[in-house]
N, C-alpha and C positions, 0 to 999 in steps of 0.2 A: 087848411085841413091836413093833418099828417098823422102817421102812426110810426112806431119804431120798427125798424127792419130787423130781421134775425141776423145772427152772426153769419158772415159769408166767407166760405173758404175758397180761395183762388187756387186752382190746380192747373199749372201750365200744361198745355197739350199741343203737340205738334200737328199742323194741318187740321186744326179744329174746324168743323163745319156745324153751325148751329141747326137745330131742328127747325123746320119751317113754322111750327106752331108756337115757338118761344118768342117772347117779346124782348127785343133788344133795348132794355131800359137804360137811359142815360143817367150818369152819376155826376152831380154838380157839387162844387165847393159850398155854395150857399143856395138859398131858394131863389135868389135873383139870377135868372138864367142868362141875362145879358152880360156881356163882357167884351173885351176888345177882341177883335178877330185876329187870331194868330196866323202864322205862316202855313199851318196845317189846314186852315179853313175852318177850324173849330173855335168856339168861344174860349177865352182864357179861364172861364169859370167851369168849363167841361173837363171831367177827369177821364172817364172810361164808360163803356157800355157793358152792361151785365145781361147775359142771356137768362131770362126769367121764365120758368115754366108757368103756364097759365091755362085755365080751363076755357077762357074766352079767347077769341081771335086777337092777334096783336093789334089789329086796327082799332079795336075797342079801347085799348089802353093808350094808343096814339091820340085818339080823339079826346080822351080824358086828360091828356097831358101828364100821364104818370111818370114820375122820375124819383130817383134817390137824391137826397141832399145830405151833405156831411155836416152842415151847420144850419140852424134856424135863425131867422132874423130876430132882432130884439123886439 
């Protein structure tokens, strides 16, 4: 199950502190979240986390496994 995400503008900010009610949504290269563990401790499939405003608590989205994917599986 998926939907297209809107265009996202990245604005570099020094000493950025996310709002506590924003969900830090992971961005993956593909929908397969598994990858080799890199030296940073993240999967090689992981790209970045995006602070996403939401009306629900972040825990809701964590339990749903919500994430951005740059490419869908065939």
